All heavy atoms as a GROMACS GRO file, in nm:
protein
  609
    1MET      N    1   0.810   0.831  -0.116
    1MET     CA    2   0.853   0.692  -0.130
    1MET      C    3   0.811   0.612  -0.008
    1MET      O    4   0.839   0.656   0.107
    1MET     CB    5   0.996   0.688  -0.163
    1MET     CG    6   1.053   0.546  -0.179
    1MET     SD    7   1.015   0.481  -0.337
    1MET     CE    8   1.100   0.587  -0.440
    2LEU      N    9   0.752   0.499  -0.028
    2LEU     CA   10   0.723   0.413   0.077
    2LEU      C   11   0.795   0.283   0.063
    2LEU      O   12   0.823   0.234  -0.044
    2LEU     CB   13   0.570   0.382   0.084
    2LEU     CG   14   0.473   0.491   0.108
    2LEU    CD1   15   0.331   0.435   0.103
    2LEU    CD2   16   0.499   0.564   0.236
    3LEU      N   17   0.824   0.219   0.179
    3LEU     CA   18   0.883   0.085   0.181
    3LEU      C   19   0.776  -0.008   0.244
    3LEU      O   20   0.742   0.013   0.346
    3LEU     CB   21   1.004   0.086   0.258
    3LEU     CG   22   1.089  -0.043   0.266
    3LEU    CD1   23   1.143  -0.076   0.122
    3LEU    CD2   24   1.212  -0.030   0.355
    4LEU      N   25   0.728  -0.102   0.156
    4LEU     CA   26   0.619  -0.198   0.204
    4LEU      C   27   0.685  -0.321   0.242
    4LEU      O   28   0.781  -0.370   0.179
    4LEU     CB   29   0.517  -0.214   0.099
    4LEU     CG   30   0.436  -0.088   0.053
    4LEU    CD1   31   0.337  -0.137  -0.054
    4LEU    CD2   32   0.368  -0.017   0.163
    5GLU      N   33   0.624  -0.391   0.344
    5GLU     CA   34   0.662  -0.522   0.380
    5GLU      C   35   0.538  -0.609   0.369
    5GLU      O   36   0.426  -0.566   0.412
    5GLU     CB   37   0.712  -0.524   0.526
    5GLU     CG   38   0.748  -0.664   0.583
    5GLU     CD   39   0.805  -0.651   0.710
    5GLU    OE1   40   0.738  -0.599   0.803
    5GLU    OE2   41   0.911  -0.708   0.737
    6GLY      N   42   0.547  -0.735   0.311
    6GLY     CA   43   0.436  -0.820   0.308
    6GLY      C   44   0.404  -0.881   0.437
    6GLY      O   45   0.492  -0.937   0.509
    7ILE      N   46   0.271  -0.889   0.474
    7ILE     CA   47   0.229  -0.947   0.599
    7ILE      C   48   0.164  -1.086   0.565
    7ILE      O   49   0.213  -1.190   0.612
    7ILE     CB   50   0.124  -0.862   0.669
    7ILE    CG1   51   0.186  -0.732   0.711
    7ILE    CG2   52   0.064  -0.945   0.788
    7ILE    CD1   53   0.078  -0.632   0.768
    8SER      N   54   0.068  -1.090   0.470
    8SER     CA   55   0.006  -1.213   0.431
    8SER      C   56   0.096  -1.275   0.316
    8SER      O   57   0.177  -1.218   0.267
    8SER     CB   58  -0.130  -1.184   0.385
    8SER     OG   59  -0.129  -1.103   0.257
    9GLN      N   60   0.046  -1.400   0.286
    9GLN     CA   61   0.121  -1.464   0.172
    9GLN      C   62   0.103  -1.382   0.048
    9GLN      O   63   0.194  -1.370  -0.039
    9GLN     CB   64   0.074  -1.606   0.154
    9GLN     CG   65   0.152  -1.690   0.054
    9GLN     CD   66   0.301  -1.700   0.103
    9GLN    OE1   67   0.327  -1.731   0.219
    9GLN    NE2   68   0.394  -1.668   0.018
   10HIS      N   69  -0.020  -1.329   0.024
   10HIS     CA   70  -0.048  -1.240  -0.093
   10HIS      C   71   0.046  -1.120  -0.097
   10HIS      O   72   0.104  -1.087  -0.195
   10HIS     CB   73  -0.201  -1.201  -0.085
   10HIS     CG   74  -0.231  -1.103  -0.191
   10HIS    ND1   75  -0.248  -1.144  -0.332
   10HIS    CD2   76  -0.254  -0.972  -0.193
   10HIS    CE1   77  -0.284  -1.042  -0.398
   10HIS    NE2   78  -0.279  -0.930  -0.315
   11GLY      N   79   0.059  -1.052   0.014
   11GLY     CA   80   0.146  -0.936   0.022
   11GLY      C   81   0.294  -0.973   0.003
   11GLY      O   82   0.368  -0.896  -0.072
   12LYS      N   83   0.339  -1.089   0.054
   12LYS     CA   84   0.478  -1.126   0.039
   12LYS      C   85   0.503  -1.161  -0.116
   12LYS      O   86   0.612  -1.122  -0.165
   12LYS     CB   87   0.506  -1.251   0.119
   12LYS     CG   88   0.514  -1.212   0.272
   12LYS     CD   89   0.533  -1.345   0.356
   12LYS     CE   90   0.524  -1.297   0.512
   12LYS     NZ   91   0.542  -1.420   0.588
   13ASN      N   92   0.406  -1.225  -0.176
   13ASN     CA   93   0.419  -1.248  -0.322
   13ASN      C   94   0.432  -1.122  -0.403
   13ASN      O   95   0.506  -1.110  -0.491
   13ASN     CB   96   0.302  -1.336  -0.376
   13ASN     CG   97   0.311  -1.477  -0.321
   13ASN    OD1   98   0.417  -1.522  -0.286
   13ASN    ND2   99   0.194  -1.544  -0.328
   14ARG      N  100   0.347  -1.022  -0.369
   14ARG     CA  101   0.349  -0.894  -0.440
   14ARG      C  102   0.484  -0.822  -0.420
   14ARG      O  103   0.536  -0.761  -0.520
   14ARG     CB  104   0.236  -0.798  -0.397
   14ARG     CG  105   0.096  -0.841  -0.436
   14ARG     CD  106   0.073  -0.863  -0.582
   14ARG     NE  107  -0.009  -0.971  -0.621
   14ARG     CZ  108   0.010  -1.106  -0.617
   14ARG    NH1  109   0.116  -1.152  -0.570
   14ARG    NH2  110  -0.080  -1.190  -0.657
   15ILE      N  111   0.538  -0.828  -0.305
   15ILE     CA  112   0.670  -0.762  -0.275
   15ILE      C  113   0.771  -0.841  -0.360
   15ILE      O  114   0.868  -0.775  -0.422
   15ILE     CB  115   0.700  -0.769  -0.125
   15ILE    CG1  116   0.603  -0.684  -0.049
   15ILE    CG2  117   0.851  -0.724  -0.100
   15ILE    CD1  118   0.589  -0.537  -0.091
   16ARG      N  119   0.771  -0.970  -0.360
   16ARG     CA  120   0.867  -1.041  -0.435
   16ARG      C  121   0.857  -1.012  -0.583
   16ARG      O  122   0.959  -0.996  -0.662
   16ARG     CB  123   0.841  -1.197  -0.419
   16ARG     CG  124   0.954  -1.283  -0.471
   16ARG     CD  125   0.940  -1.431  -0.435
   16ARG     NE  126   0.802  -1.485  -0.415
   16ARG     CZ  127   0.746  -1.509  -0.298
   16ARG    NH1  128   0.796  -1.479  -0.189
   16ARG    NH2  129   0.620  -1.560  -0.300
   17GLU      N  130   0.732  -1.000  -0.638
   17GLU     CA  131   0.713  -0.969  -0.778
   17GLU      C  132   0.746  -0.824  -0.817
   17GLU      O  133   0.798  -0.804  -0.925
   17GLU     CB  134   0.569  -1.002  -0.820
   17GLU     CG  135   0.526  -1.147  -0.809
   17GLU     CD  136   0.380  -1.178  -0.826
   17GLU    OE1  137   0.304  -1.078  -0.836
   17GLU    OE2  138   0.346  -1.287  -0.819
   18HIS      N  139   0.707  -0.734  -0.730
   18HIS     CA  140   0.704  -0.588  -0.774
   18HIS      C  141   0.808  -0.499  -0.692
   18HIS      O  142   0.822  -0.384  -0.712
   18HIS     CB  143   0.574  -0.525  -0.762
   18HIS     CG  144   0.471  -0.601  -0.842
   18HIS    ND1  145   0.468  -0.592  -0.976
   18HIS    CD2  146   0.370  -0.675  -0.808
   18HIS    CE1  147   0.367  -0.668  -1.025
   18HIS    NE2  148   0.306  -0.720  -0.927
   19GLY      N  149   0.874  -0.562  -0.592
   19GLY     CA  150   0.967  -0.486  -0.504
   19GLY      C  151   0.903  -0.420  -0.384
   19GLY      O  152   0.782  -0.420  -0.374
   20ALA      N  153   0.988  -0.375  -0.300
   20ALA     CA  154   0.937  -0.314  -0.176
   20ALA      C  155   0.921  -0.160  -0.176
   20ALA      O  156   0.859  -0.105  -0.093
   20ALA     CB  157   1.028  -0.358  -0.062
   21GLU      N  158   0.983  -0.103  -0.279
   21GLU     CA  159   0.981   0.041  -0.291
   21GLU      C  160   0.861   0.094  -0.380
   21GLU      O  161   0.849   0.048  -0.496
   21GLU     CB  162   1.110   0.108  -0.345
   21GLU     CG  163   1.225   0.079  -0.252
   21GLU     CD  164   1.358   0.136  -0.307
   21GLU    OE1  165   1.365   0.176  -0.420
   21GLU    OE2  166   1.444   0.157  -0.222
   22TRP      N  167   0.772   0.175  -0.322
   22TRP     CA  168   0.656   0.223  -0.387
   22TRP      C  169   0.644   0.366  -0.379
   22TRP      O  170   0.676   0.427  -0.274
   22TRP     CB  171   0.530   0.153  -0.332
   22TRP     CG  172   0.527   0.000  -0.344
   22TRP    CD1  173   0.609  -0.088  -0.272
   22TRP    CD2  174   0.453  -0.069  -0.436
   22TRP    NE1  175   0.579  -0.212  -0.313
   22TRP    CE2  176   0.485  -0.215  -0.411
   22TRP    CE3  177   0.360  -0.049  -0.532
   22TRP    CZ2  178   0.423  -0.313  -0.487
   22TRP    CZ3  179   0.299  -0.141  -0.598
   22TRP    CH2  180   0.331  -0.279  -0.579
   23ARG      N  181   0.588   0.436  -0.486
   23ARG     CA  182   0.579   0.581  -0.486
   23ARG      C  183   0.426   0.612  -0.465
   23ARG      O  184   0.339   0.547  -0.534
   23ARG     CB  185   0.621   0.636  -0.624
   23ARG     CG  186   0.610   0.776  -0.637
   23ARG     CD  187   0.675   0.829  -0.773
   23ARG     NE  188   0.672   0.729  -0.870
   23ARG     CZ  189   0.589   0.718  -0.970
   23ARG    NH1  190   0.484   0.799  -0.966
   23ARG    NH2  191   0.598   0.629  -1.064
   24VAL      N  192   0.398   0.707  -0.382
   24VAL     CA  193   0.261   0.747  -0.358
   24VAL      C  194   0.210   0.839  -0.466
   24VAL      O  195   0.274   0.934  -0.503
   24VAL     CB  196   0.250   0.822  -0.220
   24VAL    CG1  197   0.105   0.872  -0.200
   24VAL    CG2  198   0.289   0.730  -0.110
   25VAL      N  199   0.097   0.810  -0.525
   25VAL     CA  200   0.040   0.892  -0.637
   25VAL      C  201  -0.089   0.960  -0.591
   25VAL      O  202  -0.129   1.060  -0.658
   25VAL     CB  203   0.025   0.811  -0.768
   25VAL    CG1  204   0.161   0.779  -0.822
   25VAL    CG2  205  -0.060   0.694  -0.752
   26ALA      N  206  -0.162   0.904  -0.492
   26ALA     CA  207  -0.284   0.964  -0.443
   26ALA      C  208  -0.317   0.918  -0.312
   26ALA      O  209  -0.273   0.812  -0.263
   26ALA     CB  210  -0.397   0.922  -0.543
   27THR      N  211  -0.396   0.994  -0.235
   27THR     CA  212  -0.443   0.964  -0.104
   27THR      C  213  -0.592   0.999  -0.099
   27THR      O  214  -0.632   1.108  -0.133
   27THR     CB  215  -0.373   1.045   0.002
   27THR    OG1  216  -0.229   1.015  -0.010
   27THR    CG2  217  -0.416   1.001   0.147
   28LEU      N  218  -0.672   0.904  -0.053
   28LEU     CA  219  -0.814   0.925  -0.043
   28LEU      C  220  -0.862   0.873   0.099
   28LEU      O  221  -0.810   0.782   0.156
   28LEU     CB  222  -0.894   0.847  -0.147
   28LEU     CG  223  -0.881   0.888  -0.293
   28LEU    CD1  224  -0.950   0.789  -0.381
   28LEU    CD2  225  -0.929   1.028  -0.309
   29PRO      N  226  -0.963   0.938   0.149
   29PRO     CA  227  -1.020   0.895   0.288
   29PRO      C  228  -1.088   0.765   0.277
   29PRO      O  229  -1.092   0.688   0.376
   29PRO     CB  230  -1.117   1.000   0.327
   29PRO     CG  231  -1.157   1.077   0.194
   29PRO     CD  232  -1.039   1.063   0.103
   30SER      N  233  -1.144   0.727   0.165
   30SER     CA  234  -1.213   0.594   0.145
   30SER      C  235  -1.204   0.559   0.001
   30SER      O  236  -1.193   0.643  -0.090
   30SER     CB  237  -1.354   0.594   0.194
   30SER     OG  238  -1.431   0.687   0.120
   31ILE      N  239  -1.228   0.430  -0.023
   31ILE     CA  240  -1.233   0.378  -0.169
   31ILE      C  241  -1.343   0.279  -0.176
   31ILE      O  242  -1.383   0.223  -0.071
   31ILE     CB  243  -1.097   0.319  -0.214
   31ILE    CG1  244  -1.060   0.199  -0.124
   31ILE    CG2  245  -0.984   0.422  -0.220
   31ILE    CD1  246  -0.940   0.121  -0.177
   32GLN      N  247  -1.394   0.255  -0.297
   32GLN     CA  248  -1.492   0.149  -0.324
   32GLN      C  249  -1.425   0.041  -0.394
   32GLN      O  250  -1.409   0.043  -0.519
   32GLN     CB  251  -1.609   0.206  -0.404
   32GLN     CG  252  -1.686   0.312  -0.336
   32GLN     CD  253  -1.803   0.364  -0.404
   32GLN    OE1  254  -1.816   0.332  -0.529
   32GLN    NE2  255  -1.877   0.448  -0.353
   33ALA      N  256  -1.382  -0.060  -0.320
   33ALA     CA  257  -1.321  -0.179  -0.373
   33ALA      C  258  -1.363  -0.298  -0.291
   33ALA      O  259  -1.355  -0.290  -0.163
   33ALA     CB  260  -1.173  -0.175  -0.379
   34ALA      N  261  -1.417  -0.399  -0.351
   34ALA     CA  262  -1.462  -0.520  -0.283
   34ALA      C  263  -1.352  -0.577  -0.183
   34ALA      O  264  -1.378  -0.622  -0.072
   34ALA     CB  265  -1.508  -0.633  -0.376
   35SER      N  266  -1.226  -0.574  -0.234
   35SER     CA  267  -1.114  -0.640  -0.154
   35SER      C  268  -1.078  -0.552  -0.031
   35SER      O  269  -1.019  -0.593   0.065
   35SER     CB  270  -0.994  -0.655  -0.236
   35SER     OG  271  -0.958  -0.534  -0.292
   36HIS      N  272  -1.129  -0.425  -0.029
   36HIS     CA  273  -1.097  -0.332   0.082
   36HIS      C  274  -1.228  -0.281   0.147
   36HIS      O  275  -1.216  -0.183   0.224
   36HIS     CB  276  -1.025  -0.215   0.025
   36HIS     CG  277  -0.883  -0.239  -0.016
   36HIS    ND1  278  -0.855  -0.306  -0.128
   36HIS    CD2  279  -0.766  -0.215   0.046
   36HIS    CE1  280  -0.721  -0.323  -0.144
   36HIS    NE2  281  -0.662  -0.271  -0.034
   37ALA      N  282  -1.328  -0.350   0.132
   37ALA     CA  283  -1.462  -0.306   0.185
   37ALA      C  284  -1.472  -0.287   0.330
   37ALA      O  285  -1.528  -0.193   0.379
   37ALA     CB  286  -1.578  -0.405   0.143
   38ARG      N  287  -1.397  -0.373   0.412
   38ARG     CA  288  -1.404  -0.364   0.560
   38ARG      C  289  -1.283  -0.289   0.619
   38ARG      O  290  -1.278  -0.269   0.733
   38ARG     CB  291  -1.412  -0.495   0.621
   38ARG     CG  292  -1.546  -0.571   0.588
   38ARG     CD  293  -1.535  -0.710   0.639
   38ARG     NE  294  -1.453  -0.786   0.537
   38ARG     CZ  295  -1.388  -0.901   0.571
   38ARG    NH1  296  -1.403  -0.955   0.688
   38ARG    NH2  297  -1.310  -0.960   0.483
   39LEU      N  298  -1.203  -0.232   0.536
   39LEU     CA  299  -1.087  -0.160   0.589
   39LEU      C  300  -1.108  -0.011   0.612
   39LEU      O  301  -1.192   0.052   0.547
   39LEU     CB  302  -0.964  -0.175   0.492
   39LEU     CG  303  -0.921  -0.313   0.460
   39LEU    CD1  304  -0.800  -0.309   0.356
   39LEU    CD2  305  -0.882  -0.391   0.580
   40LYS      N  306  -1.038   0.048   0.716
   40LYS     CA  307  -1.053   0.189   0.741
   40LYS      C  308  -0.958   0.260   0.654
   40LYS      O  309  -0.855   0.211   0.617
   40LYS     CB  310  -1.016   0.213   0.891
   40LYS     CG  311  -1.099   0.146   0.995
   40LYS     CD  312  -1.045   0.175   1.133
   40LYS     CE  313  -1.081   0.062   1.226
   40LYS     NZ  314  -1.011   0.072   1.346
   41GLY      N  315  -0.993   0.379   0.631
   41GLY     CA  316  -0.902   0.466   0.554
   41GLY      C  317  -0.811   0.540   0.655
   41GLY      O  318  -0.813   0.521   0.771
   42PRO      N  319  -0.722   0.632   0.603
   42PRO     CA  320  -0.717   0.670   0.458
   42PRO      C  321  -0.645   0.566   0.380
   42PRO      O  322  -0.575   0.475   0.436
   42PRO     CB  323  -0.641   0.800   0.463
   42PRO     CG  324  -0.561   0.789   0.585
   42PRO     CD  325  -0.638   0.708   0.681
   43PHE      N  326  -0.658   0.568   0.250
   43PHE     CA  327  -0.596   0.482   0.158
   43PHE      C  328  -0.498   0.556   0.074
   43PHE      O  329  -0.520   0.670   0.037
   43PHE     CB  330  -0.695   0.415   0.070
   43PHE     CG  331  -0.784   0.323   0.145
   43PHE    CD1  332  -0.900   0.374   0.194
   43PHE    CD2  333  -0.756   0.187   0.160
   43PHE    CE1  334  -0.990   0.290   0.268
   43PHE    CE2  335  -0.846   0.104   0.228
   43PHE     CZ  336  -0.955   0.156   0.281
   44VAL      N  337  -0.385   0.492   0.030
   44VAL     CA  338  -0.292   0.554  -0.060
   44VAL      C  339  -0.282   0.468  -0.186
   44VAL      O  340  -0.286   0.349  -0.175
   44VAL     CB  341  -0.151   0.572  -0.004
   44VAL    CG1  342  -0.149   0.686   0.106
   44VAL    CG2  343  -0.099   0.449   0.055
   45SER      N  344  -0.280   0.534  -0.299
   45SER     CA  345  -0.250   0.461  -0.435
   45SER      C  346  -0.112   0.468  -0.445
   45SER      O  347  -0.056   0.578  -0.446
   45SER     CB  348  -0.321   0.530  -0.540
   45SER     OG  349  -0.296   0.467  -0.660
   46VAL      N  350  -0.040   0.342  -0.461
   46VAL     CA  351   0.100   0.345  -0.479
   46VAL      C  352   0.142   0.270  -0.613
   46VAL      O  353   0.065   0.188  -0.662
   46VAL     CB  354   0.167   0.268  -0.360
   46VAL    CG1  355   0.152   0.348  -0.232
   46VAL    CG2  356   0.108   0.130  -0.337
   47VAL      N  357   0.254   0.316  -0.661
   47VAL     CA  358   0.306   0.247  -0.787
   47VAL      C  359   0.444   0.196  -0.757
   47VAL      O  360   0.527   0.259  -0.693
   47VAL     CB  361   0.320   0.355  -0.898
   47VAL    CG1  362   0.386   0.296  -1.022
   47VAL    CG2  363   0.183   0.421  -0.935
   48SER      N  364   0.461   0.071  -0.803
   48SER     CA  365   0.592   0.005  -0.777
   48SER      C  366   0.696   0.071  -0.863
   48SER      O  367   0.683   0.100  -0.979
   48SER     CB  368   0.584  -0.142  -0.834
   48SER     OG  369   0.712  -0.197  -0.834
   49GLU      N  370   0.812   0.099  -0.790
   49GLU     CA  371   0.930   0.168  -0.857
   49GLU      C  372   0.990   0.064  -0.962
   49GLU      O  373   1.043   0.108  -1.062
   49GLU     CB  374   1.032   0.204  -0.751
   49GLU     CG  375   0.990   0.332  -0.677
   49GLU     CD  376   0.982   0.460  -0.760
   49GLU    OE1  377   1.077   0.493  -0.833
   49GLU    OE2  378   0.875   0.523  -0.756
   50ARG      N  379   0.976  -0.059  -0.936
   50ARG     CA  380   1.048  -0.157  -1.018
   50ARG      C  381   0.958  -0.191  -1.152
   50ARG      O  382   1.014  -0.208  -1.255
   50ARG     CB  383   1.069  -0.289  -0.946
   50ARG     CG  384   1.156  -0.385  -1.027
   50ARG     CD  385   1.174  -0.523  -0.973
   50ARG     NE  386   1.175  -0.534  -0.829
   50ARG     CZ  387   1.160  -0.664  -0.773
   50ARG    NH1  388   1.150  -0.770  -0.845
   50ARG    NH2  389   1.162  -0.668  -0.643
   51THR      N  390   0.823  -0.213  -1.126
   51THR     CA  391   0.741  -0.276  -1.232
   51THR      C  392   0.638  -0.176  -1.287
   51THR      O  393   0.577  -0.198  -1.387
   51THR     CB  394   0.674  -0.399  -1.191
   51THR    OG1  395   0.586  -0.374  -1.090
   51THR    CG2  396   0.779  -0.509  -1.154
   52GLY      N  397   0.598  -0.076  -1.206
   52GLY     CA  398   0.494   0.015  -1.242
   52GLY      C  399   0.353  -0.036  -1.203
   52GLY      O  400   0.247   0.024  -1.226
   53ASP      N  401   0.348  -0.149  -1.133
   53ASP     CA  402   0.220  -0.200  -1.083
   53ASP      C  403   0.163  -0.103  -0.987
   53ASP      O  404   0.236  -0.036  -0.912
   53ASP     CB  405   0.248  -0.337  -1.014
   53ASP     CG  406   0.111  -0.396  -0.956
   53ASP    OD1  407   0.032  -0.424  -1.037
   53ASP    OD2  408   0.102  -0.421  -0.835
   54ARG      N  409   0.029  -0.086  -0.992
   54ARG     CA  410  -0.040   0.011  -0.906
   54ARG      C  411  -0.143  -0.067  -0.821
   54ARG      O  412  -0.203  -0.146  -0.858
   54ARG     CB  413  -0.115   0.113  -0.995
   54ARG     CG  414  -0.172   0.229  -0.922
   54ARG     CD  415  -0.216   0.332  -1.018
   54ARG     NE  416  -0.268   0.440  -0.942
   54ARG     CZ  417  -0.294   0.567  -0.996
   54ARG    NH1  418  -0.260   0.586  -1.121
   54ARG    NH2  419  -0.338   0.662  -0.916
   55ARG      N  420  -0.153  -0.018  -0.690
   55ARG     CA  421  -0.248  -0.075  -0.598
   55ARG      C  422  -0.277   0.021  -0.489
   55ARG      O  423  -0.207   0.117  -0.469
   55ARG     CB  424  -0.190  -0.208  -0.534
   55ARG     CG  425  -0.073  -0.194  -0.454
   55ARG     CD  426  -0.014  -0.326  -0.418
   55ARG     NE  427  -0.100  -0.432  -0.393
   55ARG     CZ  428  -0.139  -0.528  -0.483
   55ARG    NH1  429  -0.072  -0.532  -0.592
   55ARG    NH2  430  -0.225  -0.623  -0.455
   56TRP      N  431  -0.390  -0.011  -0.419
   56TRP     CA  432  -0.434   0.065  -0.298
   56TRP      C  433  -0.381  -0.003  -0.174
   56TRP      O  434  -0.386  -0.126  -0.163
   56TRP     CB  435  -0.581   0.076  -0.293
   56TRP     CG  436  -0.637   0.171  -0.394
   56TRP    CD1  437  -0.690   0.127  -0.518
   56TRP    CD2  438  -0.644   0.308  -0.392
   56TRP    NE1  439  -0.736   0.237  -0.583
   56TRP    CE2  440  -0.704   0.346  -0.516
   56TRP    CE3  441  -0.594   0.404  -0.303
   56TRP    CZ2  442  -0.724   0.491  -0.544
   56TRP    CZ3  443  -0.621   0.541  -0.334
   56TRP    CH2  444  -0.678   0.582  -0.448
   57VAL      N  445  -0.332   0.077  -0.072
   57VAL     CA  446  -0.297   0.029   0.051
   57VAL      C  447  -0.356   0.114   0.167
   57VAL      O  448  -0.360   0.236   0.151
   57VAL     CB  449  -0.143   0.029   0.072
   57VAL    CG1  450  -0.097  -0.020   0.205
   57VAL    CG2  451  -0.070  -0.050  -0.045
   58SER      N  452  -0.415   0.047   0.269
   58SER     CA  453  -0.468   0.120   0.384
   58SER      C  454  -0.354   0.160   0.470
   58SER      O  455  -0.263   0.082   0.503
   58SER     CB  456  -0.563   0.026   0.457
   58SER     OG  457  -0.600   0.090   0.576
   59TRP      N  458  -0.354   0.292   0.519
   59TRP     CA  459  -0.252   0.336   0.612
   59TRP      C  460  -0.259   0.266   0.739
   59TRP      O  461  -0.159   0.243   0.806
   59TRP     CB  462  -0.268   0.486   0.642
   59TRP     CG  463  -0.204   0.582   0.550
   59TRP    CD1  464  -0.273   0.680   0.483
   59TRP    CD2  465  -0.072   0.598   0.513
   59TRP    NE1  466  -0.192   0.752   0.406
   59TRP    CE2  467  -0.061   0.705   0.427
   59TRP    CE3  468   0.046   0.533   0.546
   59TRP    CZ2  469   0.056   0.747   0.365
   59TRP    CZ3  470   0.170   0.573   0.494
   59TRP    CH2  471   0.171   0.682   0.405
   60THR      N  472  -0.381   0.229   0.786
   60THR     CA  473  -0.396   0.183   0.929
   60THR      C  474  -0.411   0.040   0.946
   60THR      O  475  -0.360  -0.020   1.053
   60THR     CB  476  -0.518   0.260   0.988
   60THR    OG1  477  -0.637   0.230   0.912
   60THR    CG2  478  -0.495   0.411   0.998
   61ASP      N  479  -0.476  -0.030   0.853
   61ASP     CA  480  -0.509  -0.175   0.891
   61ASP      C  481  -0.509  -0.274   0.767
   61ASP      O  482  -0.588  -0.359   0.760
   61ASP     CB  483  -0.642  -0.189   0.960
   61ASP     CG  484  -0.758  -0.138   0.880
   61ASP    OD1  485  -0.738  -0.081   0.779
   61ASP    OD2  486  -0.871  -0.168   0.920
   62ASP      N  487  -0.410  -0.251   0.677
   62ASP     CA  488  -0.406  -0.332   0.555
   62ASP      C  489  -0.366  -0.477   0.593
   62ASP      O  490  -0.273  -0.491   0.664
   62ASP     CB  491  -0.303  -0.275   0.460
   62ASP     CG  492  -0.326  -0.331   0.314
   62ASP    OD1  493  -0.294  -0.450   0.299
   62ASP    OD2  494  -0.390  -0.252   0.233
   63PRO      N  495  -0.441  -0.574   0.553
   63PRO     CA  496  -0.416  -0.711   0.593
   63PRO      C  497  -0.298  -0.772   0.514
   63PRO      O  498  -0.240  -0.873   0.560
   63PRO     CB  499  -0.540  -0.786   0.555
   63PRO     CG  500  -0.605  -0.706   0.443
   63PRO     CD  501  -0.568  -0.560   0.473
   64ASP      N  502  -0.255  -0.708   0.409
   64ASP     CA  503  -0.148  -0.764   0.320
   64ASP      C  504  -0.016  -0.694   0.332
   64ASP      O  505   0.089  -0.750   0.313
   64ASP     CB  506  -0.197  -0.755   0.173
   64ASP     CG  507  -0.315  -0.839   0.145
   64ASP    OD1  508  -0.318  -0.959   0.196
   64ASP    OD2  509  -0.404  -0.791   0.079
   65PHE      N  510  -0.017  -0.559   0.380
   65PHE     CA  511   0.106  -0.487   0.383
   65PHE      C  512   0.116  -0.404   0.505
   65PHE      O  513   0.027  -0.353   0.559
   65PHE     CB  514   0.112  -0.389   0.256
   65PHE     CG  515   0.109  -0.450   0.126
   65PHE    CD1  516  -0.016  -0.454   0.061
   65PHE    CD2  517   0.212  -0.514   0.071
   65PHE    CE1  518  -0.027  -0.516  -0.063
   65PHE    CE2  519   0.208  -0.571  -0.051
   65PHE     CZ  520   0.088  -0.580  -0.118
   66SER      N  521   0.251  -0.392   0.539
   66SER     CA  522   0.286  -0.300   0.655
   66SER      C  523   0.373  -0.189   0.590
   66SER      O  524   0.452  -0.223   0.509
   66SER     CB  525   0.366  -0.380   0.752
   66SER     OG  526   0.415  -0.295   0.853
   67ILE      N  527   0.346  -0.063   0.622
   67ILE     CA  528   0.413   0.047   0.567
   67ILE      C  529   0.540   0.072   0.666
   67ILE      O  530   0.523   0.098   0.782
   67ILE     CB  531   0.329   0.171   0.559
   67ILE    CG1  532   0.215   0.136   0.465
   67ILE    CG2  533   0.417   0.289   0.512
   67ILE    CD1  534   0.111   0.252   0.457
   68MET      N  535   0.662   0.053   0.605
   68MET     CA  536   0.781   0.055   0.688
   68MET      C  537   0.835   0.197   0.701
   68MET      O  538   0.890   0.229   0.806
   68MET     CB  539   0.882  -0.039   0.645
   68MET     CG  540   0.833  -0.183   0.631
   68MET     SD  541   0.772  -0.251   0.786
   68MET     CE  542   0.917  -0.245   0.880
   69LYS      N  543   0.843   0.278   0.596
   69LYS     CA  544   0.895   0.408   0.606
   69LYS      C  545   0.844   0.490   0.496
   69LYS      O  546   0.790   0.447   0.395
   69LYS     CB  547   1.045   0.412   0.602
   69LYS     CG  548   1.100   0.380   0.465
   69LYS     CD  549   1.250   0.404   0.468
   69LYS     CE  550   1.311   0.408   0.320
   69LYS     NZ  551   1.448   0.441   0.319
   70GLY      N  552   0.869   0.627   0.498
   70GLY     CA  553   0.820   0.720   0.394
   70GLY      C  554   0.783   0.851   0.453
   70GLY      O  555   0.712   0.859   0.556
   71GLU      N  556   0.803   0.960   0.370
   71GLU     CA  557   0.767   1.088   0.417
   71GLU      C  558   0.619   1.108   0.436
   71GLU      O  559   0.568   1.172   0.519
   71GLU     CB  560   0.814   1.203   0.329
   71GLU     CG  561   0.950   1.207   0.280
   71GLU     CD  562   0.969   1.124   0.148
   71GLU    OE1  563   0.907   1.154   0.052
   71GLU    OE2  564   1.060   1.037   0.150
   72GLU      N  565   0.542   1.036   0.350
   72GLU     CA  566   0.395   1.052   0.339
   72GLU      C  567   0.334   0.997   0.474
   72GLU      O  568   0.231   1.053   0.515
   72GLU     CB  569   0.341   0.964   0.236
   72GLU     CG  570   0.387   1.004   0.100
   72GLU     CD  571   0.341   1.139   0.050
   72GLU    OE1  572   0.229   1.187   0.088
   72GLU    OE2  573   0.425   1.211  -0.011
   73ARG      N  574   0.405   0.905   0.546
   73ARG     CA  575   0.343   0.851   0.669
   73ARG      C  576   0.332   0.968   0.780
   73ARG      O  577   0.234   0.961   0.856
   73ARG     CB  578   0.434   0.742   0.717
   73ARG     CG  579   0.395   0.673   0.847
   73ARG     CD  580   0.291   0.568   0.816
   73ARG     NE  581   0.275   0.492   0.935
   73ARG     CZ  582   0.163   0.426   0.961
   73ARG    NH1  583   0.072   0.425   0.874
   73ARG    NH2  584   0.151   0.356   1.069
   74SER      N  585   0.416   1.057   0.781
   74SER     CA  586   0.421   1.160   0.878
   74SER      C  587   0.302   1.260   0.865
   74SER      O  588   0.289   1.342   0.951
   74SER     CB  589   0.555   1.240   0.881
   74SER     OG  590   0.575   1.308   0.757
   75HIS      N  591   0.224   1.255   0.758
   75HIS     CA  592   0.111   1.351   0.736
   75HIS      C  593  -0.017   1.299   0.791
   75HIS      O  594  -0.117   1.348   0.766
   75HIS     CB  595   0.094   1.375   0.588
   75HIS     CG  596   0.217   1.439   0.529
   75HIS    ND1  597   0.241   1.577   0.539
   75HIS    CD2  598   0.329   1.400   0.466
   75HIS    CE1  599   0.349   1.616   0.486
   75HIS    NE2  600   0.410   1.507   0.431
   76GLU      N  601  -0.020   1.182   0.855
   76GLU     CA  602  -0.149   1.128   0.913
   76GLU      C  603  -0.221   1.226   1.005
   76GLU      O  604  -0.164   1.291   1.074
   76GLU     CB  605  -0.119   0.999   0.989
   76GLU     CG  606  -0.078   0.887   0.899
   76GLU     CD  607  -0.065   0.754   0.981
   76GLU    OE1  608  -0.167   0.707   1.028
   76GLU    OE2  609   0.049   0.711   0.991
   0.00000   0.00000   0.00000
């Protein structure tokens, strides 16, 4: 379980819509997505506990989200 915090306005809107608690479903060293083209990995695919929305988040430099807590973080 991860607790995300919105950094950008986009991230804050997603937290407001889908909640701050997200479940990790996959981890990859890199992804092919235009919105994440310049970000470093690894990336985690997360699912909102509240709505089921799914998205990718960069562990290290995501411009929209900050990862606040979670067991998965300790495996870097």
